[in-house]
PyMOL Python script that loads the backbone (N, CA, C, O; Angstrom):
from pymol import cmd

cmd.read_pdbstr("""\
ATOM      1  N   MET A   1      72.422   5.964 -82.954  1.00  0.00           N
ATOM      2  CA  MET A   1      72.312   7.656 -82.761  1.00  0.00           C
ATOM      3  C   MET A   1      72.438   8.100 -84.133  1.00  0.00           C
ATOM      4  O   MET A   1      71.452   8.726 -84.523  1.00  0.00           O
ATOM      5  N   MET A   2      73.349   7.959 -84.958  1.00  0.00           N
ATOM      6  CA  MET A   2      73.889   8.735 -86.273  1.00  0.00           C
ATOM      7  C   MET A   2      72.719   8.164 -87.164  1.00  0.00           C
ATOM      8  O   MET A   2      72.192   8.923 -87.977  1.00  0.00           O
ATOM      9  N   ARG A   3      72.313   6.932 -87.052  1.00  0.00           N
ATOM     10  CA  ARG A   3      71.355   6.533 -88.046  1.00  0.00           C
ATOM     11  C   ARG A   3      70.082   7.318 -88.031  1.00  0.00           C
ATOM     12  O   ARG A   3      69.586   7.790 -89.055  1.00  0.00           O
ATOM     13  N   ASN A   4      69.547   7.447 -86.782  1.00  0.00           N
ATOM     14  CA  ASN A   4      68.462   8.293 -86.104  1.00  0.00           C
ATOM     15  C   ASN A   4      68.280   9.635 -86.829  1.00  0.00           C
ATOM     16  O   ASN A   4      67.250   9.994 -87.399  1.00  0.00           O
ATOM     17  N   ASP A   5      69.641  10.456 -86.706  1.00  0.00           N
ATOM     18  CA  ASP A   5      69.669  11.722 -87.011  1.00  0.00           C
ATOM     19  C   ASP A   5      69.681  11.818 -88.652  1.00  0.00           C
ATOM     20  O   ASP A   5      69.359  12.829 -89.276  1.00  0.00           O
ATOM     21  N   THR A   6      70.067  10.709 -89.171  1.00  0.00           N
ATOM     22  CA  THR A   6      70.117  10.807 -90.968  1.00  0.00           C
ATOM     23  C   THR A   6      68.495  10.712 -91.201  1.00  0.00           C
ATOM     24  O   THR A   6      68.008  11.432 -92.072  1.00  0.00           O
ATOM     25  N   ILE A   7      67.688   9.875 -90.475  1.00  0.00           N
ATOM     26  CA  ILE A   7      66.347   9.711 -90.834  1.00  0.00           C
ATOM     27  C   ILE A   7      65.508  10.937 -90.669  1.00  0.00           C
ATOM     28  O   ILE A   7      64.545  11.211 -91.385  1.00  0.00           O
ATOM     29  N   ASN A   8      66.031  11.783 -89.484  1.00  0.00           N
ATOM     30  CA  ASN A   8      65.577  13.220 -89.261  1.00  0.00           C
ATOM     31  C   ASN A   8      65.616  14.112 -90.129  1.00  0.00           C
ATOM     32  O   ASN A   8      64.772  14.993 -90.296  1.00  0.00           O
ATOM     33  N   VAL A   9      66.927  13.880 -90.939  1.00  0.00           N
ATOM     34  CA  VAL A   9      67.323  14.954 -91.807  1.00  0.00           C
ATOM     35  C   VAL A   9      66.614  14.738 -93.256  1.00  0.00           C
ATOM     36  O   VAL A   9      66.376  15.595 -94.107  1.00  0.00           O
ATOM     37  N   ASN A  10      66.357  13.395 -93.285  1.00  0.00           N
ATOM     38  CA  ASN A  10      65.843  12.959 -94.680  1.00  0.00           C
ATOM     39  C   ASN A  10      64.124  13.379 -94.466  1.00  0.00           C
ATOM     40  O   ASN A  10      63.483  13.839 -95.411  1.00  0.00           O
ATOM     41  N   TYR A  11      63.594  13.183 -93.300  1.00  0.00           N
ATOM     42  CA  TYR A  11      62.119  13.640 -93.124  1.00  0.00           C
ATOM     43  C   TYR A  11      61.927  15.059 -93.220  1.00  0.00           C
ATOM     44  O   TYR A  11      60.926  15.550 -93.743  1.00  0.00           O
ATOM     45  N   ILE A  12      63.123  15.910 -92.591  1.00  0.00           N
ATOM     46  CA  ILE A  12      62.790  17.406 -92.742  1.00  0.00           C
ATOM     47  C   ILE A  12      62.893  17.853 -94.259  1.00  0.00           C
ATOM     48  O   ILE A  12      62.095  18.663 -94.729  1.00  0.00           O
ATOM     49  N   MET A  13      64.029  17.221 -95.085  1.00  0.00           N
ATOM     50  CA  MET A  13      64.120  17.324 -96.344  1.00  0.00           C
ATOM     51  C   MET A  13      63.030  17.121 -97.114  1.00  0.00           C
ATOM     52  O   MET A  13      62.736  17.930 -97.994  1.00  0.00           O
ATOM     53  N   ASN A  14      62.249  15.938 -96.858  1.00  0.00           N
ATOM     54  CA  ASN A  14      60.778  15.566 -97.533  1.00  0.00           C
ATOM     55  C   ASN A  14      59.977  16.651 -97.346  1.00  0.00           C
ATOM     56  O   ASN A  14      59.514  17.188 -98.353  1.00  0.00           O
ATOM     57  N   ILE A  15      59.682  17.141 -96.136  1.00  0.00           N
ATOM     58  CA  ILE A  15      58.703  18.226 -95.740  1.00  0.00           C
ATOM     59  C   ILE A  15      59.223  19.322 -96.609  1.00  0.00           C
ATOM     60  O   ILE A  15      58.523  19.516 -97.603  1.00  0.00           O
ATOM     61  N   LEU A  16      60.194  20.032 -96.498  1.00  0.00           N
ATOM     62  CA  LEU A  16      60.804  21.318 -97.170  1.00  0.00           C
ATOM     63  C   LEU A  16      60.542  21.072 -98.611  1.00  0.00           C
ATOM     64  O   LEU A  16      60.033  22.010 -99.225  1.00  0.00           O
ATOM     65  N   ARG A  17      60.831  19.842 -99.340  1.00  0.00           N
ATOM     66  CA  ARG A  17      60.289  19.681-100.640  1.00  0.00           C
ATOM     67  C   ARG A  17      59.015  19.895-100.965  1.00  0.00           C
ATOM     68  O   ARG A  17      58.744  20.682-101.872  1.00  0.00           O
ATOM     69  N   GLN A  18      57.868  19.102-100.146  1.00  0.00           N
ATOM     70  CA  GLN A  18      56.505  19.090-100.333  1.00  0.00           C
ATOM     71  C   GLN A  18      56.162  20.592-100.142  1.00  0.00           C
ATOM     72  O   GLN A  18      55.395  21.116-100.950  1.00  0.00           O
ATOM     73  N   ILE A  19      56.616  21.219 -99.255  1.00  0.00           N
ATOM     74  CA  ILE A  19      56.136  22.738 -99.121  1.00  0.00           C
ATOM     75  C   ILE A  19      56.438  23.462-100.410  1.00  0.00           C
ATOM     76  O   ILE A  19      55.622  24.177-100.990  1.00  0.00           O
ATOM     77  N   ASP A  20      57.915  23.178-100.898  1.00  0.00           N
ATOM     78  CA  ASP A  20      58.605  23.850-102.061  1.00  0.00           C
ATOM     79  C   ASP A  20      57.244  23.465-103.344  1.00  0.00           C
ATOM     80  O   ASP A  20      56.591  24.343-103.907  1.00  0.00           O
ATOM     81  N   LEU A  21      57.105  22.232-103.534  1.00  0.00           N
ATOM     82  CA  LEU A  21      56.325  22.074-104.514  1.00  0.00           C
ATOM     83  C   LEU A  21      54.890  22.317-104.504  1.00  0.00           C
ATOM     84  O   LEU A  21      54.299  22.325-105.584  1.00  0.00           O
ATOM     85  N   GLU A  22      54.107  22.564-103.163  1.00  0.00           N
ATOM     86  CA  GLU A  22      53.070  23.165-103.081  1.00  0.00           C
ATOM     87  C   GLU A  22      52.999  24.768-103.439  1.00  0.00           C
ATOM     88  O   GLU A  22      52.153  25.333-104.131  1.00  0.00           O
ATOM     89  N   ASP A  23      54.138  25.337-102.763  1.00  0.00           N
ATOM     90  CA  ASP A  23      54.232  26.801-103.264  1.00  0.00           C
ATOM     91  C   ASP A  23      54.309  27.015-104.519  1.00  0.00           C
ATOM     92  O   ASP A  23      53.594  27.912-104.968  1.00  0.00           O
ATOM     93  N   LYS A  24      55.260  26.199-105.517  1.00  0.00           N
ATOM     94  CA  LYS A  24      55.404  26.309-106.957  1.00  0.00           C
ATOM     95  C   LYS A  24      54.074  26.029-107.591  1.00  0.00           C
ATOM     96  O   LYS A  24      53.792  26.714-108.574  1.00  0.00           O
ATOM     97  N   ALA A  25      53.172  25.089-107.165  1.00  0.00           N
ATOM     98  CA  ALA A  25      51.678  24.846-107.626  1.00  0.00           C
ATOM     99  C   ALA A  25      50.798  26.052-107.500  1.00  0.00           C
ATOM    100  O   ALA A  25      50.077  26.411-108.431  1.00  0.00           O
ATOM    101  N   GLU A  26      50.860  26.753-106.210  1.00  0.00           N
ATOM    102  CA  GLU A  26      50.135  27.880-106.016  1.00  0.00           C
ATOM    103  C   GLU A  26      50.307  28.854-106.894  1.00  0.00           C
ATOM    104  O   GLU A  26      49.413  29.421-107.523  1.00  0.00           O
ATOM    105  N   GLN A  27      51.775  29.114-106.961  1.00  0.00           N
ATOM    106  CA  GLN A  27      52.188  30.417-107.902  1.00  0.00           C
ATOM    107  C   GLN A  27      51.873  30.092-109.417  1.00  0.00           C
ATOM    108  O   GLN A  27      51.805  31.012-110.233  1.00  0.00           O
ATOM    109  N   ARG A  28      51.695  28.864-109.759  1.00  0.00           N
ATOM    110  CA  ARG A  28      51.316  28.617-111.250  1.00  0.00           C
ATOM    111  C   ARG A  28      49.784  28.863-111.311  1.00  0.00           C
ATOM    112  O   ARG A  28      49.301  29.303-112.354  1.00  0.00           O
ATOM    113  N   ARG A  29      48.939  28.576-110.149  1.00  0.00           N
ATOM    114  CA  ARG A  29      47.589  28.743-110.382  1.00  0.00           C
ATOM    115  C   ARG A  29      47.291  30.295-110.427  1.00  0.00           C
ATOM    116  O   ARG A  29      46.394  30.811-111.093  1.00  0.00           O
ATOM    117  N   ASN A  30      48.326  31.057-109.486  1.00  0.00           N
ATOM    118  CA  ASN A  30      47.936  32.538-109.522  1.00  0.00           C
ATOM    119  C   ASN A  30      48.465  33.142-110.722  1.00  0.00           C
ATOM    120  O   ASN A  30      48.078  34.287-110.959  1.00  0.00           O
ATOM    121  N   GLN A  31      49.174  32.665-111.427  1.00  0.00           N
ATOM    122  CA  GLN A  31      49.456  33.093-112.859  1.00  0.00           C
ATOM    123  C   GLN A  31      48.572  33.011-113.811  1.00  0.00           C
ATOM    124  O   GLN A  31      48.437  33.911-114.640  1.00  0.00           O
ATOM    125  N   GLU A  32      47.724  31.707-113.809  1.00  0.00           N
ATOM    126  CA  GLU A  32      46.952  31.479-114.730  1.00  0.00           C
ATOM    127  C   GLU A  32      45.561  32.398-114.434  1.00  0.00           C
ATOM    128  O   GLU A  32      44.930  32.835-115.397  1.00  0.00           O
ATOM    129  N   GLN A  33      45.166  32.640-113.186  1.00  0.00           N
ATOM    130  CA  GLN A  33      44.416  33.475-112.824  1.00  0.00           C
ATOM    131  C   GLN A  33      44.399  34.902-113.084  1.00  0.00           C
ATOM    132  O   GLN A  33      43.380  35.589-113.161  1.00  0.00           O
ATOM    133  N   ILE A  34      45.937  35.417-113.251  1.00  0.00           N
ATOM    134  CA  ILE A  34      46.082  36.794-113.704  1.00  0.00           C
ATOM    135  C   ILE A  34      46.003  36.699-115.128  1.00  0.00           C
ATOM    136  O   ILE A  34      45.406  37.641-115.650  1.00  0.00           O
ATOM    137  N   ARG A  35      46.472  35.760-115.951  1.00  0.00           N
ATOM    138  CA  ARG A  35      46.092  35.830-117.447  1.00  0.00           C
ATOM    139  C   ARG A  35      44.814  35.849-117.886  1.00  0.00           C
ATOM    140  O   ARG A  35      44.507  36.433-118.925  1.00  0.00           O
ATOM    141  N   ARG A  36      43.789  35.093-116.997  1.00  0.00           N
ATOM    142  CA  ARG A  36      42.472  35.230-117.342  1.00  0.00           C
ATOM    143  C   ARG A  36      41.829  36.513-117.325  1.00  0.00           C
ATOM    144  O   ARG A  36      40.932  36.754-118.133  1.00  0.00           O
ATOM    145  N   ILE A  37      42.205  37.356-116.479  1.00  0.00           N
ATOM    146  CA  ILE A  37      41.888  38.681-116.171  1.00  0.00           C
ATOM    147  C   ILE A  37      42.081  39.526-117.191  1.00  0.00           C
ATOM    148  O   ILE A  37      41.840  40.725-117.054  1.00  0.00           O
TER     149      ILE A  37
END
""", "prot")
cmd.dss("prot")
cmd.show_as("cartoon", "prot")
cmd.util.cbc("prot")
cmd.orient("prot")
């Protein structure tokens, strides 16, 4: 049971990290577009 909870936490953390990375990548793209204007 405990091991399963740990796997779930790692799974959630990986998803959150992925969302965070995609968010930062999108912010970087937006900044580049602003610079071009």
